N, C-alpha and C positions, 0 to 999 in steps of 0.2 A: 495705559490705564490698568490698574490692578484688577485681577480676575481670580475666580476660584480655580485652584490648580486642577489640571486634568488628571484622570486616573490612568497614569502611564502604565503600559503593559497589559491593560485590561483585555484587549483582543488576543494577545498571546495566551493569557490564562484561559480564555474561552476556548481557543483552539486546542489546548492541551487537556482540558477537562473532559470528563466522561459525559458524553451527550451534549456538551456545550453549555451546561447549566452552571451558574454561579449564584451566590447569595449577595453579590455586590450591588450597590446602587451607584454606578459609575457617573463621573462628570466627564462629558465628551464634547467635542466641537463638531458641528455640522459643516462639512466642506462644500457640499452641493446636494441638490435635490433633483429628482426626475420623476414626472408623472408617468404612470402606467395605465393602460386601458382607458384612455381619455379622462384621466383624473380620478378613476375609481380607487386607485392605490397610489402610494408614493414610496419611492425607493431613495435611500440616502447614502451618501458617502460620508463616513464619520471617522473622526480621528480621536485617539486617546493620548496624543502627544508624541508617541513613538511610532505607532502603526495606524494606518487608515484602512477601513474595511468598507468595500462597496456592497457587501451582502447584508444590508440592514434595511428592514421594512417598517413602515409605520402601520399600526393597527388602523383599520378603517375609521374607527370612532375618533381618531386624532387627525383626520384629514383637514379639519377646519384650521388647525394650527399652521399648516402650509398655505392654505387658501387665504387666510387672514394675515399671512406673512409674519406670524409670531415665530415660526421656524424658518430661518433664512440663512444665507451664506455667512459662515464664520460665527454664527451665534453659538453660545455655550449652553448646554442642557444638562440636567440631572435626570437620569433614568431611574424612576421609582420602581418600575416593575417591567420585566421583560421575560420572554421565553425564547428558547433556541430550538429551531427545527432542523433536523438533519435530512438533507436531500441526497438520496442515494444516486450514484452515477449509474448510467445505463450499462448493460452488459458489453456493449461494443466500445465503451469509453475506457481510456487508460487512466483517467483521473479517479481520485478517491472521492469519498462523500464530501459534500459541501455543507457548512453550518450557516444557517440563515438566522439572524437575530431579529426578533419581532419586538418592537417597542410598544408596550401597553399603556404605561403611565409616564408622562414626561413633564418636567418643569423647565421653563426657559429662564436661565440665570442671568445671562448677559447678551446684549445685542451685538451683532457682528461688526457693525460699522466702526465702533469705537475700539475694536480689538485687532482685527485682521487675523491672518492665519497664525496659529501658535505652533512653534517648532517646525521641523522638517520631517514629517512622518513618512515611513516606508510603506509601500503597498503590500497588502497580504497576497500570498499566492492563491491561485484558483482553488487548490485543494483544501484551503483553510489554514495551512501552515503559514509561518511567518519567516521572512528573511531577516537575518541579523542586520542591525543598523550598520551602515558603513563607518569604518574607523576614521579618525581625523586624518591619519596619514594617507589612507586611500582617497579620502575626499580631496586632500591637497594635491596628490600626484596624478590622480586619474580623472580625466574630464567626465563630467556627468553626461549621460545620454540626453539628447534633446527631448523635452517632454512633449507629449501629445494629449489632446483631449480624449476622454474615454466615453463620451456620450452622456455623462452626468454633468449638469450645469455647474460651471466653475471648478472642475476637477482636472488635475493633471497627473500623469503617471508615466513610468518608463515604457518605451516602445515594446519591450520584451514581455510586458504584462498582458494578460488576456483582456479582450475588449469587454467592458462592463455591459454594453448593450447586447452582448451575445446572449441569446435565450437558450435555456437548457434543451437538450435534444429530447424528443418524445421517447418514452420508455416502451419496452416491449410489454406484452400483456402481463398483468400483475400475477404474482404467484403468492398464495396465502399459505402461511406456515400452518402445520398441523397442530401446533401447541395452542391451547385455549387460554393460557396465562398471559393475556394481553397487557395486564397492568405493569409488567416488567419491561415492556417495549417503549421506545421513545415516542412520546405523544406529539403529533403534529397539530398546529393550530388550524382551525377551520379556515381562517382568512387567507391562508397561504396555499390552500389546495388548488391544484390545476391538473390538466391532463398530462403534464410532463413529469408527474410524480407517480411512484408506485410503492406498494408495500407500506402504505401509511396506516397509522392507528389514531383514531380520534377518541377523546374523552369528552362527552357532550351530553347535554340534557335534552330530552324530548319536550319541546314546548308546544307542539301542535300535532295532532294525528287526525287524518280525515276518515270518513266512513269508507267501506269497501264499495268500489264502483265497478260495474260491468261495462264491457265495450264489445263492439263487433266491427270488424273491418275485412279487407280482402284476404287477410291471412287467417281469419277465423274469429272465434269469440274468446274472451278472456276477462280477467278481473285485475284490479290494481288498488293500491292505496298509497298515500304519500304522507310524509311527516316532515316537520321542521325540527332540526337539532341546533343547539347553540352552545358555544363555549365563551371564554373571556374575549376572544378575538373577533367573533362574529357568528353568523348563522348560515345554514345551508339547507336546501330541500333534498329529501331522499325519497325515492319512489321504488316500490316493489311490485312485481307482476306475478300472477299465477301461483307457482309453487312458493315463491317468496312471500306471498300473501298468507298462504296456509302455515308457513313456517314461523312468521314473525308477528302477524297482526295481534294475536291474543297475548303475546308475551311482552309487548311494548306498552308501557304506561306513561301517560303524559305527566311530566314533572319529575320523572326518575332519570338518573344519570347512567349511561352505558359506555362501555368500550366498544368501538365499531371499527372493524378492519375489512378492507376489500370492497370493491365496487367500481363501476365505470363512471368517470367524470365526463360530462358533456356540457355544452353551452346551455345556460338556463333559459327557459321560456318565460320571460317576464310578463307575458300576457295573463298568466294564471296564478301569479304569486307576487307578494310584496317583498319577498326575501331579496336583499340587495346583492348577494353573492353572484358573480358572473357565471358560475358553474353550478350544476346540480348533480347529485349522485343517483345512479340507477343500481340498486342492489341486485346481486345474482347469487348463484349457488355457492360461490366462493366467499360471500360476505359472512363474517362472524360477528355476533353481537352477544356480549355478556354483561350482566349488571355490574355496576361499580359500587362496592360496599364500603368504600372509604369515605372520609369527610368530603362533602361536595358543596360546601357553602361558597366556595370560590367560583362555582359554575353558575352563571346568572340564570334567572328564570325568564319568563317571557318579557321582552322589551317592546315598548310601543313608541310609535311616532305619530301621535294623534293629530288629526286635522279637525279643526273646529267646524261645526256644521255649516255656519255661515260661509266659511271659506270654500266649501264644496261647490258653491255656485260658480266659482272661477276655476274649478278643477276639470281637467279634460275627461271626456267620456272614455270608459274602458280602463281608467286608471285604477290601480289597486292601492288602497289606503287603509289606515287604522283610524277607527272612530270610537268615541265614547259618548253616551247620552243616556237620558232617562226615557224609559218606555212610557209614552203618554197614552197610547191606545193600542189595542191588539185586536186583530181580526181572527176569525175562525180558521183552522187548518182545512183547506179544500183540496180535493183531488180532481185532476182533469187529464184528458188524453190529448197529447200533441197531434195535430193534424198531419204534420210532415212525417213523423216517425211512428205514430200510433203507440207511442210509449206513454205509460201512466206516470204522472208527476204529482207531488204534494207540495203545497206552498202555504205560507202564512204571511199576512201583511202586518207590519208594525209601524208606528210613528215614533220617531226619536226626536228629542228636543234637548238643547243645552243652553248654557248661560250666554251664548252669543245671540240669543233671542231669535233663533231660527229652528225650524223643524224640517224633517225629511222622512220620506217613506223608505222602509227597509223590507225586503222580501227574504224570508227564510225558506229553505228548500229541504225536502227529504225528511229524514229522521229528526233533524234539527228543528224543523217546523212542527212536527208532531209532539216532540218531547219538551218543547220550550216552556219553562215555568215563568209566569208573568204576574204573579200576585203582588199587590202593593207597589206598583210602578217601580220595578227594579232599575238599577243602573247597570247597563251592559257595556262592556268593552269588547270591540270586535277587531281582530287582527286579520288583515287581508280581505277586505270587502271591496266589491267592484262598483265603480261609479257608472250609472246609466244616464244617458241623455234623453230618455223617453219621458215626456210629460214634465219638462223642466229638468230637474235633477232628482235621481233616486238612487238607492243602494240595493245591492243584491249579494247574498253570500255565494261563495264558490266552494268547490271541493277542498280548497286549501284554507278556508276561513276558520277561525277559532273564536268562539263566543265565551266570555267570562261574565257570569252574572254576579253582581254585587262584589267585585273583587276587593279583598281587604288590603292587599299589598299595592294598590294603585292609588296614589294620592289624589289624582283627579276625580276618582270615584267619590271620595269623601266630600270633596268640594262641591261636586254636582248634587249630592244628596242634600247638603245643607242649603244650597240655593233653591232647590225644588221645594223642599219642605217649608221654607221660609218665604213663600210668596211666588216662587217661580212657576208653580202650577197654574196660576191665574194670570200670568203675564201674556200680553198680546205679542205674538211672534210672527216672523216672516216664514211663509211656506215655500220651500224650494221645489216641492213636487206639486205640479199644477193640474195633474189629471189623476183620476182614480183616488185611492187612499182609503183609509179606514173610516168607519162611520162615526166613531166616538172620538173623545179626546179633545185636543186643544184647537182653538180657532186661531187662524194665522193672519198676519198683516196688521197695520195700524187700524185703529177703530174708525169706521166710517158711519154712514147713516143710510137709512132706507131710501131717502130722497136721492142720494147719490147713486145707490144701487139700481134705481129705476131709469137713470139716464141712458139714452140710446148709445150703442157702441158702434163706432165706425169700423167698416171692414168686416172681416170674418173671425177676428180674434175673440177669445173669451175674456171676461173680466171677473176678478174675484174680489169680493168685499166682505169685511168682517163687521158685523153689526150686533149691537145689544138690543134685543127687541122681544116682543111677546106675541104668541099666536092669539088672534082675537076672534077668529072664526074658522070652521072646517067645513069642507064639502063632504058630509058623511056618506052620502050615496056614492057608490063605486069607489070607496076608500080602500077596498081590498079586492083582489082578483084571484081566481084559481090558476095556479101555476103548476108546471111539471113537477112530479114527485122526485125526479132526479135532483139531488142536492146541488149538482154543478150546473143545472139549467134553470133559468128564471122565466122561460117563455110561457105565455098564456096558453092554456089548453082549451081545446074545443070539446064541448059537451055533446056526445053522440046520442044523447037521450035514451040510451039503453044501459045506463050504469057504467059506461066506460068513457075515458077521456083521452083525446088524441093530442100529442105534442107534435107540432109541425117540424120540430128539429130532431127530437129523439126518436119519434115514430115507434113507440113501444106498443106492440099489439095487445089488445084486450086489457088495457091498463085501467084498473078500477080505483086508483088512488090519485090524489092531487094534494097540493100544499097551498094554503092561503098566504099571500104576500101583500104588503102595502104598496099602493101608489096614491099617496095622500096629497090633496091640495089644501093649503092653509093660507089664510091671510095673515101675514106677519107685519107688525106695526111698531114703530118707535115714535118719538115726539115729532119727527119731520114728515112722515108719510107712511103708507102701507103698500105692500106688494104681495101678489099671489105667488106662492112658492110651491114647487113639487118636491115632496119628500118620498124617497124610496124606502124599501123595507127596513133597513137598519136604522136610518135616521128617524123614521116615523116611530119606531120602538122607543127611541130616546125621549121624544117629547110626549108620547102618549103613555108610556110606562106599561104597555101591555103588548103581548105578542099578537101578530095578525091572526093566528089560529083562534084566539079568544074572540076577537071582534067578528071574524068571518063566521064562526060557529053561532054567535049570537044572532047575526042577521039570518043565517040559515034556519035557525030554530024559531024565527019570528019573535025574538026577544030584543027588539030594537031599543027598549028602555035600558037594557044592560049596556049595549054598545054606546047609546047616547050619553050615559053617565060617564063612561071612559073619556069621551071627547070633551064633555063639559068640565071635568076635573083638570084637564090639561090647558084650559084657556087662561090667558093672562099670567102665565108663569114665565119669568124672565129667563132667557137663554142667550148664550153667545152663538151666533150662527155664522158659518162661512158660506156665502152665497156665490154661485157661479151664474153669470149672465151671458147670454149669447144671442145674437140676432138670427132669427129663422124666418124663412119665407113661407107664407101660407096663403094660397089663392092670390098670388102676386102682391101680397101685403107683408111688409117687413114688421116682425113683432119681436119683442124681447122676451125670451124664455128664461126663467130663473129657477134654478134647482139648488137644493141644499147639499153641500159637500160634507160638512161636519157640523156637529151640534154639541154644545156643552151646557148642561143645566147648572145654574148658580143658586146657592143658598143666599140668604140675605147678607150674611157676613162676607161671603165670597164676592157678592155684587158690590158691597161697599168698598172692600179692599181693591177690587178691580178698578172701580171708578176713581179712587184716590190715586192709584198708580197712573191711570190714564191722564188725570189732571196734572200730575207732576210731570209726566212725559211732555204734555203740550206746553206747560210753562217753561220747561227746559228748552223746548224747541223754539219758543218765542222769546226766550231770554227775559222772562218776567217771573216775579214771585207770586205765589198763590194769593197773597193779601192785596196785591196791587190792582 
């Protein structure tokens, strides 16, 4: 079968060129493939018709070509883009530097089954040089040595050649040159970094940078920060400690490209990062970083591997993933002290939703929680967020997480914006987080009824129901209570009748202040039935439209008419409620206790739009048309 001619002599030209770089787009034949590190990378034996080269690697983004068998034995490929990495030999080795070819973009031209091996290529020597092809006279008079496999699938080579499976020897401690002109040095691809290399230089973009974090262990106290850098071949995490923090933190900008030289490579801790590289870099005093002022359009910006919110239900807890969603509701930033460490933390709760018709709670921490801008329901893309199994499924940022608000260069963000603004905000969705959550925002789950919400629940599990209903009466007496003035404490205080109030939890002496909070009981009714529901502070604000301080002060000043008017104006207003029902035992009697988890007030237009979509959903479920 006719095939595209191979680029004969390509590997010889690579071996003889300065730094191994050429502008060719060669046509080559794959003789064999071999997985490395449990399939995280693939190494190829490739022929140009005259010579075969076992030092060829696929960029990790091309792994699917091998997994899907697009790249297979004897197939012919055209290499659209490649880079060459020079691996220096160790000081104790007699061999010279080895040139590793990294394939970045590849087209498969011909399948191997119909072609077979093309020519009789000669193996490259270990130092990257090539042996002259055997003459016809030599071939005729000298018997060829018996071939042996070299550890790469489907590959044969002379016994005198070095074993392909042989791994490079670990290098001695790297030595960084004094020169700061790193742009003139050979650039190594990130994807090929390993502890067996030294004296490498990277040209990479900072795609994420964490805040500075302090730590304390048996060796003392310290500080650190980490960042993620990326080039065309992949990405890797870099961490700096103590003096490295002072030297580099303020000089590194997210989105900018730098030359980076020197650092210690170690196995990556995948527990705290979504970066796929099997190693990570620890920067030290020898690490050099200088800005790259050249054209950097070829260096990619942040890349995402988004998981749709509905798919998170099947994602393992503690997994690190990338997520994009619309912020449906936002809680206040709160500060608390951890009991175990007595350290102070700040957090903020969000609810994210996407077009998979699912929502999930997200917790932001530290400065990210304090500075988060959430006006007008922004779309946020989060790289490296941790999945939690607490209360169903929820998400939590880590030190390595990056949040991008309304990203203009992420196509999924524009798609989400259009979905949300054109009816998505009123769709009924499934909640993956079944405990806690924000007070406002969207109600989750298929629409039910109050009658169903009143049914007893077997066992000790809680049930969640989404209902469209109206409050028809309130128990105005005891709708508010005096709580601790500490914003992180909601306990009811005891009046000492001397102008002071005692919190049994905080136990603040001579405290003369308190805060009013709601614990409101309301009868909520739809066309099927009514049920008494408990509304806590944030949810009660949503349906009454007034702060507990206003109502509490009115009762205190004996202005009951003012408080009564607030309750009356909130009656018979339609809302979407998410109700939580759970059986509780009181005086040996099992009773259903119903509380409100989230509430959303609907205008008339929003109510009509919501009901139209609910009718369409039910018709689709029953396979009928609205007119039938």
